[in-house]
N, CA, C, O and CB atoms as a CASP TS submission, in Angstrom:
PFRMAT TS
TARGET T0000
AUTHOR 0000-0000-0000
METHOD Language model
MODEL 1
PARENT N/A
ATOM      1  N   MET     1       0.838  -1.203   0.000  1.00  0.00           N
ATOM      2  CA  MET     1       0.000   0.000   0.000  1.00  0.00           C
ATOM      3  C   MET     1       0.876   1.258   0.000  1.00  0.00           C
ATOM      4  O   MET     1       0.701   2.158  -0.821  1.00  0.00           O
ATOM      5  CB  MET     1      -0.949   0.003   1.228  1.00  0.00           C
ATOM      6  N   ARG     2       1.817   1.291   0.941  1.00  0.00           N
ATOM      7  CA  ARG     2       2.679   2.463   1.043  1.00  0.00           C
ATOM      8  C   ARG     2       3.487   2.650  -0.232  1.00  0.00           C
ATOM      9  O   ARG     2       3.674   3.771  -0.705  1.00  0.00           O
ATOM     10  CB  ARG     2       3.615   2.339   2.248  1.00  0.00           C
ATOM     11  N   ALA     3       3.963   1.537  -0.783  1.00  0.00           N
ATOM     12  CA  ALA     3       4.768   1.625  -2.015  1.00  0.00           C
ATOM     13  C   ALA     3       3.932   2.227  -3.141  1.00  0.00           C
ATOM     14  O   ALA     3       4.428   3.034  -3.927  1.00  0.00           O
ATOM     15  CB  ALA     3       5.302   0.221  -2.431  1.00  0.00           C
ATOM     16  N   THR     4       2.663   1.831  -3.215  1.00  0.00           N
ATOM     17  CA  THR     4       1.796   2.359  -4.267  1.00  0.00           C
ATOM     18  C   THR     4       1.593   3.855  -4.099  1.00  0.00           C
ATOM     19  O   THR     4       1.657   4.615  -5.065  1.00  0.00           O
ATOM     20  CB  THR     4       0.443   1.642  -4.262  1.00  0.00           C
ATOM     21  N   LEU     5       1.351   4.267  -2.866  1.00  0.00           N
ATOM     22  CA  LEU     5       1.152   5.700  -2.599  1.00  0.00           C
ATOM     23  C   LEU     5       2.416   6.475  -2.934  1.00  0.00           C
ATOM     24  O   LEU     5       2.350   7.568  -3.496  1.00  0.00           O
ATOM     25  CB  LEU     5       0.757   5.938  -1.120  1.00  0.00           C
ATOM     26  N   PHE     6       3.565   5.909  -2.591  1.00  0.00           N
ATOM     27  CA  PHE     6       4.838   6.572  -2.871  1.00  0.00           C
ATOM     28  C   PHE     6       5.032   6.741  -4.374  1.00  0.00           C
ATOM     29  O   PHE     6       5.434   7.808  -4.837  1.00  0.00           O
ATOM     30  CB  PHE     6       6.008   5.775  -2.269  1.00  0.00           C
ATOM     31  N   CYS     7       4.746   5.687  -5.130  1.00  0.00           N
ATOM     32  CA  CYS     7       4.885   5.745  -6.594  1.00  0.00           C
ATOM     33  C   CYS     7       3.914   6.783  -7.160  1.00  0.00           C
ATOM     34  O   CYS     7       4.260   7.544  -8.063  1.00  0.00           O
ATOM     35  CB  CYS     7       4.621   4.342  -7.236  1.00  0.00           C
ATOM     36  N   LEU     8       2.701   6.803  -6.619  1.00  0.00           N
ATOM     37  CA  LEU     8       1.707   7.757  -7.095  1.00  0.00           C
ATOM     38  C   LEU     8       2.187   9.187  -6.848  1.00  0.00           C
ATOM     39  O   LEU     8       2.075  10.050  -7.719  1.00  0.00           O
ATOM     40  CB  LEU     8       0.350   7.515  -6.403  1.00  0.00           C
ATOM     41  N   CYS     9       2.720   9.424  -5.653  1.00  0.00           N
ATOM     42  CA  CYS     9       3.229  10.767  -5.334  1.00  0.00           C
ATOM     43  C   CYS     9       4.361  11.127  -6.288  1.00  0.00           C
ATOM     44  O   CYS     9       4.427  12.254  -6.778  1.00  0.00           O
ATOM     45  CB  CYS     9       3.721  10.842  -3.857  1.00  0.00           C
ATOM     46  N   LEU    10       5.251  10.175  -6.554  1.00  0.00           N
ATOM     47  CA  LEU    10       6.370  10.439  -7.452  1.00  0.00           C
ATOM     48  C   LEU    10       5.854  10.769  -8.844  1.00  0.00           C
ATOM     49  O   LEU    10       6.334  11.703  -9.486  1.00  0.00           O
ATOM     50  CB  LEU    10       7.324   9.232  -7.506  1.00  0.00           C
ATOM     51  N   CYS    11       4.879  10.004  -9.303  1.00  0.00           N
ATOM     52  CA  CYS    11       4.309  10.249 -10.637  1.00  0.00           C
ATOM     53  C   CYS    11       3.700  11.649 -10.690  1.00  0.00           C
ATOM     54  O   CYS    11       3.923  12.386 -11.651  1.00  0.00           O
ATOM     55  CB  CYS    11       3.232   9.175 -10.986  1.00  0.00           C
ATOM     56  N   LEU    12       2.939  12.016  -9.671  1.00  0.00           N
ATOM     57  CA  LEU    12       2.320  13.339  -9.630  1.00  0.00           C
ATOM     58  C   LEU    12       3.383  14.428  -9.619  1.00  0.00           C
ATOM     59  O   LEU    12       3.274  15.412 -10.351  1.00  0.00           O
ATOM     60  CB  LEU    12       1.411  13.472  -8.398  1.00  0.00           C
ATOM     61  N   LEU    13       4.413  14.257  -8.792  1.00  0.00           N
ATOM     62  CA  LEU    13       5.488  15.252  -8.723  1.00  0.00           C
ATOM     63  C   LEU    13       6.169  15.377 -10.079  1.00  0.00           C
ATOM     64  O   LEU    13       6.451  16.487 -10.531  1.00  0.00           O
ATOM     65  CB  LEU    13       6.522  14.873  -7.634  1.00  0.00           C
ATOM     66  N   GLY    14       6.432  14.257 -10.727  1.00  0.00           N
ATOM     67  CA  GLY    14       7.096  14.272 -12.025  1.00  0.00           C
ATOM     68  C   GLY    14       6.242  14.986 -13.067  1.00  0.00           C
ATOM     69  O   GLY    14       6.769  15.631 -13.973  1.00  0.00           O
ATOM     70  N   THR    15       4.921  14.869 -12.934  1.00  0.00           N
ATOM     71  CA  THR    15       4.039  15.519 -13.902  1.00  0.00           C
ATOM     72  C   THR    15       3.952  17.019 -13.637  1.00  0.00           C
ATOM     73  O   THR    15       3.907  17.823 -14.568  1.00  0.00           O
ATOM     74  CB  THR    15       2.640  14.892 -13.858  1.00  0.00           C
ATOM     75  N   VAL    16       3.928  17.385 -12.359  1.00  0.00           N
ATOM     76  CA  VAL    16       3.811  18.807 -11.992  1.00  0.00           C
ATOM     77  C   VAL    16       5.143  19.525 -12.198  1.00  0.00           C
ATOM     78  O   VAL    16       5.197  20.584 -12.824  1.00  0.00           O
ATOM     79  CB  VAL    16       3.349  18.956 -10.520  1.00  0.00           C
ATOM     80  N   LEU    17       6.206  18.945 -11.670  1.00  0.00           N
ATOM     81  CA  LEU    17       7.521  19.590 -11.779  1.00  0.00           C
ATOM     82  C   LEU    17       8.016  19.539 -13.215  1.00  0.00           C
ATOM     83  O   LEU    17       7.757  18.572 -13.932  1.00  0.00           O
ATOM     84  CB  LEU    17       8.543  18.916 -10.838  1.00  0.00           C
ATOM     85  N   PRO    18       8.737  20.590 -13.640  1.00  0.00           N
ATOM     86  CA  PRO    18       9.284  20.644 -15.006  1.00  0.00           C
ATOM     87  C   PRO    18      10.417  19.653 -15.178  1.00  0.00           C
ATOM     88  O   PRO    18      11.456  19.765 -14.528  1.00  0.00           O
ATOM     89  CB  PRO    18       9.777  22.057 -15.337  1.00  0.00           C
ATOM     90  N   THR    19      10.220  18.699 -16.040  1.00  0.00           N
ATOM     91  CA  THR    19      11.241  17.674 -16.262  1.00  0.00           C
ATOM     92  C   THR    19      12.239  18.137 -17.323  1.00  0.00           C
ATOM     93  O   THR    19      11.845  18.732 -18.326  1.00  0.00           O
ATOM     94  CB  THR    19      10.588  16.340 -16.687  1.00  0.00           C
ATOM     95  N   PRO    20      13.526  17.866 -17.109  1.00  0.00           N
ATOM     96  CA  PRO    20      14.559  18.304 -18.052  1.00  0.00           C
ATOM     97  C   PRO    20      14.531  17.515 -19.343  1.00  0.00           C
ATOM     98  O   PRO    20      15.339  17.765 -20.237  1.00  0.00           O
ATOM     99  CB  PRO    20      15.924  18.188 -17.422  1.00  0.00           C
TER
END
């Protein structure tokens, strides 16, 4: 469960933050 939430947060951050 925690791993899924962590991956989801990472995905969201990657989408919001400007990727190089």
